[in-house]
Structures are given as C-alpha cells and as structure tokens.
C-alpha positions as CSV (number, residue, x, y, z in Angstrom):
1,X,-4.4,-35.4,107.7
2,X,-1.3,-37.2,109.1
3,X,0.4,-40.1,107.9
4,X,3.8,-41.8,108.5
5,X,6.0,-40.8,106.1
6,X,9.7,-40.5,105.8
7,X,11.5,-36.8,104.4
8,X,12.3,-36.1,100.8
9,X,15.0,-33.8,99.5
10,X,12.1,-32.0,97.9
11,X,10.2,-31.9,101.1
12,X,10.0,-28.7,103.2
13,X,10.9,-28.1,107.1
14,X,10.5,-25.8,109.8
15,X,13.0,-25.1,112.5
16,X,11.9,-22.9,115.7
17,X,14.7,-21.2,118.0
18,X,12.5,-20.3,120.6
19,X,9.4,-18.1,119.3
20,X,11.4,-17.7,116.1
21,X,10.9,-19.2,112.6
22,X,13.8,-20.5,109.8
23,X,13.0,-18.5,107.1
24,X,14.2,-16.8,104.1
25,X,12.3,-13.1,103.8
26,X,12.0,-11.5,100.4
27,X,9.8,-9.0,98.9
28,X,7.5,-9.0,101.8
29,X,7.1,-13.2,101.5
30,X,8.1,-15.4,103.9
31,X,9.9,-18.8,102.4
32,X,10.2,-22.0,104.3
33,X,13.7,-24.4,103.4
34,X,13.5,-27.3,101.8
35,X,15.9,-30.7,103.1
36,X,17.9,-30.2,100.0
37,X,18.5,-26.2,100.7
38,X,20.1,-27.5,103.6
39,X,22.1,-31.3,102.3
40,X,25.5,-30.0,101.9
41,X,26.0,-28.7,105.1
42,X,24.0,-30.9,106.9
43,X,23.4,-34.3,105.2
44,X,21.0,-37.3,106.4
45,X,18.9,-34.0,107.7
46,X,15.7,-35.5,107.2
47,X,16.2,-38.5,109.7
48,X,16.3,-35.7,112.2
49,X,12.7,-34.9,111.3
50,X,8.7,-35.5,112.2
51,X,5.6,-35.3,109.5
52,X,3.6,-32.6,110.0
53,X,1.1,-32.1,107.4
54,X,0.5,-31.6,103.2
55,X,-0.7,-28.9,101.6
56,X,-1.3,-28.4,98.2
57,X,0.9,-31.6,97.5
58,X,3.7,-30.1,99.6
59,X,4.9,-32.1,102.6
60,X,5.9,-30.3,105.5
61,X,8.2,-31.6,108.3
62,X,9.1,-30.2,111.7
63,X,13.3,-30.5,112.5
64,X,14.1,-32.2,115.9
65,X,17.7,-31.0,115.6
66,X,19.3,-27.5,116.0
67,X,21.1,-26.0,112.8
68,X,22.8,-22.8,112.1
69,X,21.4,-21.1,109.2
70,X,23.4,-21.0,105.7
71,X,23.5,-17.7,103.7
72,X,20.3,-15.9,103.0
73,X,18.4,-17.5,105.6
74,X,17.7,-16.6,109.1
75,X,15.2,-17.0,112.4
76,X,12.6,-14.4,112.5
77,X,9.5,-14.0,115.1
78,X,7.0,-16.3,114.6
79,X,4.6,-13.0,114.4
80,X,5.8,-12.9,110.7
81,X,3.3,-15.7,110.0
82,X,0.3,-13.0,110.5
83,X,1.6,-10.6,107.8
84,X,2.4,-13.0,105.6
85,X,-0.4,-12.3,102.7
86,X,-0.5,-15.6,101.3
87,X,-2.8,-17.5,103.5
88,X,-1.7,-20.7,102.4
89,X,1.8,-20.2,103.4
90,X,0.7,-18.3,106.9
91,X,-1.4,-20.9,108.1
92,X,1.1,-23.6,107.3
93,X,3.8,-21.6,109.5
94,X,0.7,-21.2,112.2
95,X,0.1,-24.9,111.9
96,X,3.9,-25.8,112.6
97,X,3.9,-23.5,115.0
98,X,1.4,-25.0,117.3
99,X,2.3,-28.3,116.6
100,X,6.0,-27.4,117.4
101,X,4.4,-25.6,121.2
102,X,2.7,-29.2,121.3
103,X,5.5,-31.3,121.0
104,X,7.6,-29.5,123.2
105,X,5.2,-29.1,126.4
106,X,4.5,-32.9,126.2
107,X,8.3,-34.5,125.6
108,X,7.5,-36.7,129.5
109,X,4.5,-38.3,130.6
110,X,2.3,-36.3,132.9
111,X,1.5,-39.8,134.4
112,X,4.7,-41.4,135.2
113,X,7.5,-39.1,133.9
114,X,8.7,-41.3,130.8
115,X,9.6,-39.8,127.9
116,X,6.9,-39.6,125.3
117,X,6.9,-41.6,121.9
118,X,5.1,-40.6,118.6
119,X,2.4,-42.9,117.5
120,X,2.9,-44.5,113.8
121,X,-0.7,-44.4,113.4
122,X,-2.1,-41.2,114.6
123,X,-1.2,-37.8,115.7
124,X,-1.0,-38.5,119.4
125,X,2.1,-38.9,122.0
126,X,2.2,-42.3,123.6
127,X,3.9,-43.4,126.9
128,X,5.8,-46.7,126.4
129,X,5.4,-47.4,130.0
130,X,1.8,-46.8,131.3
131,X,0.5,-46.1,128.1
132,X,-1.2,-42.4,128.6
133,X,-1.8,-41.2,125.5
134,X,-1.8,-37.0,124.7
135,X,-3.7,-35.5,121.6
136,X,-2.8,-31.8,120.1
137,X,-4.7,-29.1,122.2
138,X,-7.5,-27.6,120.5
139,X,-9.8,-25.3,123.1
140,X,-13.0,-23.7,121.1
141,X,-13.6,-20.3,121.6
142,X,-16.9,-17.8,120.5
143,X,-16.1,-14.5,118.5
144,X,-19.1,-12.8,118.3
145,X,-20.3,-10.1,116.0
146,X,-23.2,-7.8,117.8
147,X,-25.5,-5.8,115.9
148,X,-28.2,-3.3,116.4
149,X,-29.2,-2.6,113.2
150,X,-26.9,-1.0,110.9
151,X,-24.3,-0.7,114.0
152,X,-21.9,-2.9,114.9
153,X,-20.2,-3.2,118.3
154,X,-16.6,-3.0,118.2
155,X,-13.8,-3.5,121.3
156,X,-10.6,-3.0,122.0
157,X,-8.8,-5.3,124.3
158,X,-7.1,-4.0,127.4
159,X,-3.2,-4.5,128.3
160,X,-2.5,-6.1,124.8
161,X,-0.1,-5.1,121.7
162,X,-2.7,-5.7,119.4
163,X,-4.6,-2.4,119.2
164,X,-7.0,-2.9,116.2
165,X,-10.9,-3.1,116.4
166,X,-11.9,-6.7,117.2
167,X,-15.2,-8.2,118.2
168,X,-16.6,-10.0,121.4
169,X,-14.7,-13.2,122.1
170,X,-13.8,-15.7,124.6
171,X,-13.2,-19.2,125.5
172,X,-16.0,-21.9,125.7
173,X,-16.5,-23.4,129.5
174,X,-17.2,-26.7,130.4
175,X,-20.7,-27.9,130.1
176,X,-21.4,-24.7,127.7
177,X,-23.0,-24.8,124.6
178,X,-21.6,-22.6,122.0
179,X,-24.6,-20.4,122.1
180,X,-24.6,-20.4,125.9
181,X,-21.1,-18.9,125.4
182,X,-22.1,-16.3,123.1
183,X,-25.0,-14.9,125.8
184,X,-22.4,-15.7,128.5
185,X,-19.2,-13.6,126.9
186,X,-21.2,-10.7,125.7
187,X,-23.0,-10.2,129.1
188,X,-19.6,-10.4,131.0
189,X,-17.8,-8.1,128.5
190,X,-20.0,-5.9,127.4
191,X,-23.0,-6.0,129.6
192,X,-25.6,-6.2,127.5
193,X,-27.9,-8.9,126.0
194,X,-28.3,-10.4,122.7
195,X,-31.3,-12.9,120.8
196,X,-31.2,-14.5,117.2
197,X,-27.9,-15.8,117.5
198,X,-26.9,-16.8,114.1
199,X,-23.9,-19.3,113.5
200,X,-21.4,-17.4,110.6
201,X,-18.7,-20.0,109.7
202,X,-15.6,-21.6,111.9
203,X,-11.6,-21.2,111.4
204,X,-8.9,-23.1,113.3
205,X,-6.6,-20.6,114.8
206,X,-3.3,-22.5,115.6
207,X,-1.6,-19.0,116.9
208,X,-4.0,-20.0,120.4
209,X,-4.5,-23.3,120.1
210,X,-8.4,-22.7,119.2
211,X,-10.7,-23.6,117.0
212,X,-13.1,-20.2,116.4
213,X,-16.6,-20.4,116.2
214,X,-18.5,-17.3,114.5
215,X,-21.7,-15.8,115.5
216,X,-23.5,-13.1,114.8
217,X,-26.3,-12.0,117.0
218,X,-28.6,-9.2,117.7
219,X,-28.8,-6.6,120.5
220,X,-32.0,-7.5,122.7
221,X,-33.2,-4.5,124.8
222,X,-30.7,-1.9,126.5
223,X,-27.4,-0.8,124.0
224,X,-25.6,0.6,127.0
225,X,-22.1,-0.4,127.5
226,X,-20.6,-1.4,130.5
227,X,-17.0,-2.6,130.2
228,X,-15.3,-5.4,131.5
229,X,-11.7,-3.2,132.3
230,X,-9.7,-6.0,132.4
231,X,-10.6,-7.2,129.4
232,X,-11.5,-4.6,127.4
233,X,-10.2,-0.9,126.6
234,X,-13.2,0.2,124.4
235,X,-16.5,-0.7,123.0
236,X,-18.6,1.2,120.7
237,X,-21.5,1.1,118.4
238,X,-20.1,1.9,115.0
239,X,-22.1,2.5,111.7
240,X,-21.7,0.1,109.3
241,X,-20.1,3.1,107.0
242,X,-18.1,3.9,109.5
243,X,-16.4,0.5,109.9
244,X,-12.7,0.7,109.0
245,X,-12.2,-1.6,105.9
246,X,-10.3,-4.8,106.4
247,X,-7.8,-5.5,103.9
248,X,-6.3,-8.4,105.5
249,X,-8.8,-10.8,105.8
250,X,-6.6,-13.3,108.1
251,X,-8.8,-14.1,111.0
252,X,-12.4,-14.7,111.3
253,X,-13.0,-11.4,113.0
254,X,-11.5,-9.1,110.5
255,X,-13.6,-11.2,108.1
256,X,-17.0,-10.9,110.1
257,X,-16.3,-7.1,110.4
258,X,-16.0,-7.0,106.4
259,X,-18.5,-8.8,105.9
260,X,-20.9,-6.9,108.1
261,X,-19.1,-3.4,106.6
262,X,-20.2,-4.3,103.1
263,X,-23.6,-5.6,103.9
264,X,-22.6,-9.2,102.0
265,X,-23.8,-11.2,105.6
266,X,-27.5,-11.8,105.3
267,X,-29.4,-11.3,109.2
268,X,-32.3,-12.0,110.6
C-alpha cells in the first residue's frame, strides 16, 4: 500500500544501475542495504529516496542518487532475484525493479514533455503543467495448464534463454475476457481446442509488469499439436509421472505443473 513516508536509518533501499541492483551476496542469499549502512559515506541519503512499499514491517525505498558501493556490496544482475530462495526477498526485489522501470520510463509527460512529479496521495505521476496522470503499467496475462486425463501439455519457448518446460501463456487482448484469451492462446500456439476452463489462482509477476491468471483447461477433440514456431520450439504431452519435479516454485507456471504432477489439484 502506498504512503507518504520519510525514510529512516533502519529502512532498506534499492539502488539500480541499468539492469543491476546493489546487494550483498552471502550464502546464496541477497541482502539489501539500509540507509545506516551508507550513512558515513553518504550522509542524508534518505533525502534522495522515494517510498516503495512495506513487507513484514520493513520499509523499502528507491534511491534517486547514484552511489559507489562500499566494501562487501556490489551491483549484480537483477536476474538474481529469480534464484533467491526466500520468496519474500525475491518478490521485494522484483517489485522494486518493476517500479524503477516505471519511474525511469515516465520522467516526462507524454502529452507536453514537462517533467513529471510524484503524487503525495497515491502511486501515480502527475504532470504539473497539463495535470496528466500516469499509473504503473500492469498487463494481464494467462497461464494455461492444458490436460488430457493424466497428461499435461508442456512447451518450451523459442529463441529465449529460458530452456525449461513451460505452459501455454499469452497476453490478454483488448476486448477479450480471460477465458477467451485461454481459448485463443491455446489455439494459436499449439493448434488444439479446450473445454472445461477452470480458474486456479493469480500471481503478480513484476519481472514483466504483468498480473498472471492461471487456468487449467481440458483437451476438446483432436490432440494433435501444431506449433506456432515463432513462439514455441517444443510442445508435447507428458504423463503425470514423467513431469519434472518443480523444486523452486517461485512462478505460477512451476506451481501449476507441480500441482498437476502430484495430483493435488482437483479437476473436472
């Protein structure tokens, strides 16, 4: 929840340099700096920060000033958020990274070019000249676990670094319901039809400015897969017992695959 609050010494902050974030890495964990950590080298650093959010009574801020890391701290790739085993720490970093991108991309009004200012009442940027408001970008996306009895349709992306199994996924188009997006994306990516569409759960996904909506859907008719090759490099039916175990269930996709693998999700 947004609130106007001045940073204090014990509060934590995020400092980004391009696609890198300032952290201390210890035993495969990411630690974020507090203002007190940098108080000696950078006094009054709190004045150059913007409130982000609070998680478990810990306040997080975004630093608007470039700083040089002190001993023990360094800038590492924001991809490290994905490998952090503590979900709350990973989520905090990913949300901060999302908001940093949003602030960076909207420094100036898209209508008149005037520098934007932060609102004191809500998370929005306001143009002091024409009063145009900009809110954080959140794009809806569906994740679909297509099943046929004990088989789950697994895919792999084409032309991406991520090489593990995934599920059908795609963004909602203007004028579509989430269920209509499920039907369209499955048809487009693998050429099959589905029925009995069931909502599973949703998940914010700051890495791509999206809100994910997970669905399971049953095969309707022919099971022949016809790949959309510019999107997918692989699409195949996999028996429940042959689905790879998802040990790190950070993403909704991994969770849905694991739920189906273990039979812990009840479907029609």
